[in-house]
C-alpha positions as a Python dict, from the first residue, in 0.01 Angstrom:
ca = {
    (1, 'M'): (0, 0, 0),
    (2, 'T'): (276, -12, -258),
    (3, 'A'): (192, -14, -626),
    (4, 'H'): (314, -318, -815),
    (5, 'A'): (638, -255, -1005),
    (6, 'P'): (697, -459, -1320),
    (7, 'D'): (962, -727, -1294),
    (8, 'L'): (1265, -576, -1468),
    (9, 'L'): (1415, -919, -1515),
    (10, 'E'): (1128, -1068, -1708),
    (11, 'A'): (1186, -1131, -2080),
    (12, 'P'): (1102, -838, -2307),
    (13, 'A'): (809, -866, -2539),
    (14, 'P'): (884, -1021, -2880),
    (15, 'G'): (1013, -768, -3128),
    (16, 'R'): (1136, -528, -2860),
    (17, 'V'): (1496, -401, -2879),
    (18, 'L'): (1500, -249, -2530),
    (19, 'G'): (1641, -490, -2276),
    (20, 'R'): (1780, -751, -2510),
    (21, 'P'): (2124, -782, -2675),
    (22, 'V'): (2131, -683, -3042),
    (23, 'L'): (2408, -828, -3252),
    (24, 'R'): (2577, -595, -3499),
    (25, 'S'): (2553, -727, -3852),
    (26, 'E'): (2879, -578, -3981),
    (27, 'D'): (3126, -707, -3721),
    (28, 'R'): (3216, -1044, -3870),
    (29, 'A'): (3318, -899, -4205),
    (30, 'L'): (3518, -620, -4045),
    (31, 'L'): (3695, -844, -3793),
    (32, 'T'): (3779, -1121, -4041),
    (33, 'G'): (3907, -889, -4313),
    (34, 'T'): (3638, -977, -4565),
    (35, 'A'): (3470, -633, -4561),
    (36, 'R'): (3503, -452, -4892),
    (37, 'Y'): (3629, -95, -4893),
    (38, 'L'): (3639, 130, -5197),
    (39, 'D'): (3977, 10, -5325),
    (40, 'D'): (3850, -350, -5293),
    (41, 'V'): (3565, -295, -5542),
    (42, 'P'): (3672, -494, -5850),
    (43, 'C'): (3674, -319, -6187),
    (44, 'E'): (3906, -478, -6439),
    (45, 'G'): (4064, -237, -6683),
    (46, 'A'): (3982, 77, -6488),
    (47, 'L'): (4202, 377, -6553),
    (48, 'H'): (4359, 569, -6266),
    (49, 'G'): (4331, 940, -6194),
    (50, 'V'): (4583, 1145, -5994),
    (51, 'F'): (4533, 1512, -5916),
    (52, 'V'): (4794, 1782, -5955),
    (53, 'R'): (4764, 1998, -5643),
    (54, 'S'): (4876, 2349, -5563),
    (55, 'P'): (5189, 2375, -5345),
    (56, 'V'): (5108, 2739, -5260),
    (57, 'A'): (4825, 2888, -5055),
    (58, 'H'): (4732, 3179, -5280),
    (59, 'A'): (4840, 3248, -5638),
    (60, 'L'): (4729, 3325, -5989),
    (61, 'V'): (4754, 3027, -6223),
    (62, 'V'): (4946, 3171, -6517),
    (63, 'S'): (4965, 2848, -6719),
    (64, 'V'): (4932, 2470, -6695),
    (65, 'N'): (5149, 2270, -6934),
    (66, 'G'): (5072, 1900, -6955),
    (67, 'D'): (5263, 1821, -7277),
    (68, 'G'): (5544, 1640, -7099),
    (69, 'A'): (5298, 1434, -6896),
    (70, 'R'): (5092, 1340, -7202),
    (71, 'A'): (5402, 1192, -7369),
    (72, 'M'): (5476, 959, -7077),
    (73, 'P'): (5402, 585, -7088),
    (74, 'G'): (5045, 482, -7018),
    (75, 'V'): (4903, 834, -7000),
    (76, 'V'): (4554, 867, -7148),
    (77, 'G'): (4505, 1239, -7085),
    (78, 'V'): (4575, 1552, -6880),
    (79, 'F'): (4274, 1770, -6802),
    (80, 'T'): (4241, 2122, -6660),
    (81, 'A'): (3949, 2353, -6574),
    (82, 'G'): (3916, 2459, -6938),
    (83, 'D'): (3879, 2099, -7053),
    (84, 'I'): (3590, 2028, -6816),
    (85, 'G'): (3404, 2351, -6893),
    (86, 'R'): (3516, 2544, -6584),
    (87, 'L'): (3252, 2359, -6382),
    (88, 'R'): (3182, 2445, -6016),
    (89, 'L'): (3007, 2281, -5725),
    (90, 'P'): (2667, 2428, -5633),
    (91, 'P'): (2670, 2714, -5377),
    (92, 'V'): (2640, 2589, -5019),
    (93, 'E'): (2347, 2692, -4800),
    (94, 'D'): (2295, 3070, -4812),
    (95, 'T'): (2646, 3158, -4927),
    (96, 'P'): (2691, 3392, -5223),
    (97, 'A'): (2751, 3210, -5552),
    (98, 'V'): (3095, 3370, -5580),
    (99, 'F'): (3222, 3130, -5311),
    (100, 'A'): (3116, 2819, -5505),
    (101, 'R'): (3415, 2593, -5548),
    (102, 'P'): (3551, 2504, -5894),
    (103, 'L'): (3613, 2139, -5972),
    (104, 'L'): (3964, 2231, -6085),
    (105, 'A'): (4124, 2567, -6010),
    (106, 'I'): (4010, 2845, -6244),
    (107, 'D'): (4272, 3120, -6284),
    (108, 'R'): (4361, 3119, -5912),
    (109, 'V'): (4440, 2879, -5629),
    (110, 'R'): (4329, 2959, -5276),
    (111, 'F'): (4474, 2684, -5056),
    (112, 'V'): (4759, 2434, -5050),
    (113, 'G'): (4624, 2112, -5197),
    (114, 'E'): (4365, 2264, -5429),
    (115, 'P'): (4345, 2049, -5744),
    (116, 'V'): (4467, 2226, -6058),
    (117, 'A'): (4468, 1938, -6306),
    (118, 'V'): (4407, 1565, -6322),
    (119, 'V'): (4618, 1303, -6500),
    (120, 'V'): (4463, 977, -6620),
    (121, 'A'): (4678, 673, -6697),
    (122, 'Q'): (4664, 297, -6730),
    (123, 'T'): (4814, 243, -6384),
    (124, 'K'): (4828, 449, -6067),
    (125, 'A'): (5208, 454, -6075),
    (126, 'Q'): (5206, 594, -6428),
    (127, 'A'): (4950, 858, -6331),
    (128, 'M'): (5155, 961, -6027),
    (129, 'D'): (5474, 994, -6232),
    (130, 'A'): (5295, 1195, -6499),
    (131, 'A'): (5131, 1424, -6243),
    (132, 'D'): (5480, 1521, -6126),
    (133, 'A'): (5562, 1618, -6484),
    (134, 'V'): (5275, 1867, -6522),
    (135, 'A'): (5428, 2215, -6517),
    (136, 'V'): (5218, 2484, -6349),
    (137, 'D'): (5332, 2847, -6349),
    (138, 'Y'): (5207, 3027, -6037),
    (139, 'E'): (5221, 3398, -5960),
    (140, 'P'): (5216, 3408, -5579),
    (141, 'L'): (4972, 3635, -5396),
    (142, 'P'): (4972, 3724, -5024),
    (143, 'P'): (4801, 3457, -4812),
    (144, 'V'): (4573, 3519, -4515),
    (145, 'I'): (4539, 3224, -4279),
    (146, 'D'): (4394, 3388, -3967),
    (147, 'P'): (4017, 3456, -3976),
    (148, 'E'): (4043, 3765, -3755),
    (149, 'A'): (4323, 3905, -3972),
    (150, 'A'): (4112, 3830, -4281),
    (151, 'L'): (3853, 4083, -4158),
    (152, 'E'): (4107, 4363, -4110),
    (153, 'P'): (4119, 4653, -4357),
    (154, 'G'): (4389, 4590, -4613),
    (155, 'A'): (4381, 4211, -4575),
    (156, 'P'): (4439, 4010, -4895),
    (157, 'V'): (4099, 3948, -5055),
    (158, 'L'): (4033, 3600, -5192),
    (159, 'F'): (3741, 3694, -5418),
    (160, 'S'): (3794, 4038, -5565),
    (161, 'S'): (3445, 4053, -5718),
    (162, 'H'): (3298, 4011, -5367),
    (163, 'G'): (3521, 4284, -5225),
    (164, 'S'): (3588, 4135, -4881),
    (165, 'N'): (3654, 3808, -4700),
    (166, 'L'): (3327, 3825, -4509),
    (167, 'A'): (3111, 3547, -4649),
    (168, 'I'): (2806, 3522, -4420),
    (169, 'R'): (2658, 3698, -4116),
    (170, 'V'): (2449, 3509, -3861),
    (171, 'D'): (2224, 3742, -3662),
    (172, 'D'): (1895, 3553, -3635),
    (173, 'V'): (1969, 3279, -3380),
    (174, 'A'): (1933, 3485, -3061),
    (175, 'S'): (1940, 3863, -3033),
    (176, 'D'): (1917, 4053, -2703),
    (177, 'D'): (2091, 4391, -2673),
    (178, 'G'): (2031, 4407, -2298),
    (179, 'V'): (2158, 4062, -2220),
    (180, 'L'): (2408, 4186, -1957),
    (181, 'E'): (2217, 4483, -1817),
    (182, 'D'): (2137, 4329, -1474),
    (183, 'A'): (2471, 4159, -1425),
    (184, 'E'): (2670, 4231, -1108),
    (185, 'V'): (2974, 4049, -1249),
    (186, 'I'): (3081, 4024, -1616),
    (187, 'V'): (3349, 3779, -1724),
    (188, 'Q'): (3505, 3813, -2069),
    (189, 'A'): (3714, 3558, -2257),
    (190, 'R'): (3841, 3477, -2606),
    (191, 'F'): (3854, 3110, -2703),
    (192, 'V'): (4026, 2963, -3007),
    (193, 'N'): (3853, 2639, -3101),
    (194, 'Q'): (4137, 2505, -3309),
    (195, 'R'): (4121, 2366, -3660),
    (196, 'V'): (4137, 1986, -3674),
    (197, 'A'): (4171, 1728, -3953),
    (198, 'P'): (3927, 1432, -3957),
    (199, 'V'): (4191, 1169, -4055),
    (200, 'P'): (3958, 874, -4122),
    (201, 'M'): (4113, 530, -4154),
    (202, 'E'): (4019, 526, -4525),
    (203, 'P'): (4094, 848, -4715),
    (204, 'N'): (3868, 980, -4989),
    (205, 'G'): (3825, 801, -5319),
    (206, 'A'): (3597, 725, -5609),
    (207, 'L'): (3537, 473, -5885),
    (208, 'A'): (3321, 589, -6176),
    (209, 'I'): (3179, 355, -6438),
    (210, 'A'): (3007, 498, -6744),
    (211, 'G'): (2685, 325, -6845),
    (212, 'A'): (2712, 136, -7172),
    (213, 'A'): (2383, -52, -7209),
    (214, 'P'): (2031, 89, -7253),
    (215, 'G'): (1855, 133, -6921),
    (216, 'Q'): (2177, 169, -6724),
    (217, 'P'): (2259, 491, -6537),
    (218, 'S'): (2474, 735, -6732),
    (219, 'V'): (2734, 692, -6458),
    (220, 'T'): (2769, 471, -6153),
    (221, 'L'): (2990, 629, -5889),
    (222, 'W'): (3135, 427, -5605),
    (223, 'A'): (3249, 671, -5339),
    (224, 'S'): (3353, 664, -4974),
    (225, 'V'): (3087, 911, -4861),
    (226, 'Q'): (2850, 954, -4568),
    (227, 'A'): (2568, 1108, -4771),
    (228, 'P'): (2531, 914, -5100),
    (229, 'H'): (2195, 1066, -5191),
    (230, 'D'): (2339, 1415, -5161),
    (231, 'T'): (2636, 1309, -5373),
    (232, 'Q'): (2393, 1181, -5635),
    (233, 'R'): (2218, 1519, -5639),
    (234, 'V'): (2539, 1721, -5666),
    (235, 'V'): (2698, 1505, -5936),
    (236, 'A'): (2380, 1517, -6143),
    (237, 'Q'): (2342, 1892, -6102),
    (238, 'V'): (2700, 1974, -6195),
    (239, 'L'): (2710, 1740, -6493),
    (240, 'G'): (2366, 1843, -6616),
    (241, 'L'): (2211, 1499, -6573),
    (242, 'D'): (1879, 1379, -6441),
    (243, 'P'): (1942, 1239, -6089),
    (244, 'A'): (1799, 908, -6209),
    (245, 'Q'): (2096, 885, -6446),
    (246, 'V'): (2345, 891, -6157),
    (247, 'R'): (2382, 595, -5925),
    (248, 'V'): (2600, 639, -5616),
    (249, 'R'): (2715, 332, -5423),
    (250, 'T'): (2926, 294, -5111),
    (251, 'A'): (3128, 2, -4987),
    (252, 'A'): (3229, -12, -4619),
    (253, 'V'): (3315, 348, -4534),
    (254, 'G'): (3633, 341, -4333),
    (255, 'G'): (3551, 628, -4104),
    (256, 'G'): (3394, 961, -4188),
    (257, 'F'): (3347, 1180, -3878),
    (258, 'G'): (3182, 1449, -4092),
    (259, 'G'): (3469, 1482, -4336),
    (260, 'K'): (3291, 1253, -4582),
    (261, 'I'): (2957, 1435, -4577),
    (262, 'P'): (3043, 1676, -4860),
    (263, 'T'): (3065, 1585, -5225),
    (264, 'Y'): (3418, 1679, -5326),
    (265, 'P'): (3526, 1825, -5660),
    (266, 'E'): (3731, 1511, -5715),
    (267, 'H'): (3417, 1293, -5701),
    (268, 'V'): (3256, 1493, -5980),
    (269, 'V'): (3575, 1507, -6188),
    (270, 'I'): (3612, 1128, -6176),
    (271, 'A'): (3248, 1088, -6287),
    (272, 'W'): (3308, 1341, -6568),
    (273, 'L'): (3620, 1152, -6681),
    (274, 'A'): (3438, 818, -6698),
    (275, 'R'): (3171, 967, -6922),
    (276, 'K'): (3426, 1159, -7130),
    (277, 'L'): (3658, 863, -7186),
    (278, 'G'): (3395, 588, -7191),
    (279, 'R'): (3610, 395, -6944),
    (280, 'A'): (3595, 324, -6575),
    (281, 'V'): (3819, 561, -6378),
    (282, 'R'): (3925, 529, -6017),
    (283, 'W'): (4098, 760, -5772),
    (284, 'S'): (4238, 690, -5427),
    (285, 'E'): (4352, 976, -5209),
    (286, 'T'): (4687, 940, -5032),
    (287, 'R'): (4715, 1017, -4662),
    (288, 'S'): (4912, 1336, -4731),
    (289, 'E'): (4646, 1446, -4983),
    (290, 'S'): (4375, 1375, -4728),
    (291, 'M'): (4539, 1602, -4470),
    (292, 'L'): (4534, 1886, -4724),
    (293, 'A'): (4216, 1830, -4923),
    (294, 'M'): (3954, 1671, -4695),
    (295, 'T'): (3753, 1937, -4515),
    (296, 'H'): (3890, 2033, -4176),
    (297, 'G'): (3675, 2087, -3868),
    (298, 'R'): (3592, 2351, -3603),
    (299, 'A'): (3822, 2654, -3663),
    (300, 'Q'): (3624, 2908, -3460),
    (301, 'V'): (3732, 3212, -3261),
    (302, 'Q'): (3474, 3275, -2989),
    (303, 'H'): (3445, 3606, -2801),
    (304, 'V'): (3230, 3549, -2491),
    (305, 'E'): (3084, 3770, -2217),
    (306, 'L'): (2905, 3604, -1924),
    (307, 'G'): (2690, 3809, -1687),
    (308, 'A'): (2609, 3681, -1337),
    (309, 'T'): (2513, 3779, -985),
    (310, 'R'): (2778, 3783, -714),
    (311, 'D'): (2640, 3461, -569),
    (312, 'G'): (2706, 3281, -897),
    (313, 'R'): (2369, 3282, -1075),
    (314, 'V'): (2413, 3321, -1450),
    (315, 'L'): (2191, 3593, -1598),
    (316, 'G'): (2303, 3631, -1956),
    (317, 'L'): (2550, 3526, -2223),
    (318, 'R'): (2680, 3727, -2519),
    (319, 'V'): (2874, 3540, -2787),
    (320, 'F'): (3040, 3661, -3105),
    (321, 'V'): (3188, 3386, -3323),
    (322, 'I'): (3429, 3424, -3612),
    (323, 'Q'): (3406, 3107, -3820),
    (324, 'D'): (3697, 3027, -4051),
    (325, 'I'): (3540, 2849, -4349),
    (326, 'G'): (3863, 2813, -4544),
    (327, 'A'): (3904, 2896, -4910),
    (328, 'Y'): (3551, 2811, -5030),
    (329, 'A'): (3207, 2774, -4876),
    (330, 'S'): (3149, 2420, -4753),
    (331, 'E'): (2947, 2275, -4466),
    (332, 'A'): (3114, 2535, -4241),
    (333, 'A'): (2828, 2764, -4343),
    (334, 'T'): (2601, 2558, -4116),
    (335, 'L'): (2830, 2562, -3812),
    (336, 'P'): (2773, 2907, -3652),
    (337, 'P'): (2392, 2865, -3634),
    (338, 'L'): (2446, 2533, -3457),
    (339, 'T'): (2688, 2699, -3218),
    (340, 'G'): (2425, 2962, -3144),
    (341, 'L'): (2146, 2711, -3088),
    (342, 'M'): (2359, 2525, -2833),
    (343, 'A'): (2543, 2820, -2679),
    (344, 'S'): (2389, 2763, -2335),
    (345, 'G'): (2516, 2406, -2319),
    (346, 'P'): (2350, 2222, -2025),
    (347, 'Y'): (2298, 2541, -1824),
    (348, 'R'): (1987, 2748, -1757),
    (349, 'I'): (2076, 3085, -1906),
    (350, 'P'): (1769, 3308, -1938),
    (351, 'R'): (1911, 3557, -2189),
    (352, 'I'): (2148, 3495, -2481),
    (353, 'D'): (2278, 3731, -2746),
    (354, 'F'): (2451, 3544, -3030),
    (355, 'H'): (2606, 3675, -3350),
    (356, 'A'): (2860, 3527, -3589),
    (357, 'V'): (3044, 3587, -3913),
    (358, 'S'): (3193, 3334, -4153),
    (359, 'V'): (3520, 3432, -4316),
    (360, 'V'): (3719, 3293, -4609),
    (361, 'T'): (4092, 3233, -4566),
    (362, 'T'): (4362, 3077, -4784),
    (363, 'T'): (4330, 2743, -4605),
    (364, 'T'): (4163, 2405, -4654),
    (365, 'P'): (3782, 2444, -4656),
    (366, 'V'): (3611, 2364, -4326),
    (367, 'G'): (3315, 2134, -4279),
    (368, 'A'): (3131, 1928, -4022),
    (369, 'Y'): (3337, 1726, -3776),
    (370, 'R'): (3218, 1521, -3476),
    (371, 'G'): (2962, 1731, -3292),
    (372, 'A'): (2970, 2001, -3557),
    (373, 'G'): (2933, 2347, -3403),
    (374, 'R'): (2905, 2219, -3047),
    (375, 'P'): (3255, 2224, -2892),
}
């Protein structure tokens, strides 16, 4: 006697999603061009900020002269690290505080594209012209762009007070010294999981509006971010505000892929400028800026040993990962533990030994990107 099987064609119960088509609510606006992205958010009279970025990977900042820029038409101000109180982003995860990123470069730049100053003007064109007129005197230092080379004795050190380029060790995911002891065959390989750029359709940007009336937030920040609540926390912490005094809003985010998870120094600077000037200030990243300044992804060197029997049964896996986190600690600090947790992939591997190090290099900081830590 066969048990009765439910009729798979019968209508699903009311309120059930399974088995019935669900229409996406955002499609009409996106397909008809009526969706509002960050640059579409109206704000009459807003000033425009443009960042002056380092053209060199590693150098001492000897001086920043903004006098010529300040004298140009429409320019409201030129601001450097000293003007904003040498503020930094909070340390990320368990990274030492020395790796916390400054909002604007303090004394030294550590990657091409690092913001050194910001120009504010009545129009974006005026701000761009004035940014070109800011004179920065750099004293070049040796760069180190390869994470394995960064660990070698004698490699250029990015943070002299730390004494080395080793930022974090990961030894607590899976440890097994005898992982290969019963193996009849051991295969070794070195994989370079290359650095990639997220390249979302809409680059980074922000619009900050300082509160003017009682009961309003001290600053409202429109930003193209994936984690607005985290951005609220970071902006409040850096600017010394109660989180309730910071409101973060997003329009349609034109792609993120992980690159818009972090709160960037530029977001906080734009919020600081709005409060400082008492005016709305907006910033829109260019595509070339985005390629340099938005966090990159992956950037791992993986040394792997696989132990097996001669008939092909996998017995153990030993993995040592060198994670390039770029010039400052970002979400890359979370990547090696994820790699360790998923090192077996879909396979049944009874024993795993996983260790990793995160290393700073004179390159764009690295963060989460599509399947962070997995590839």
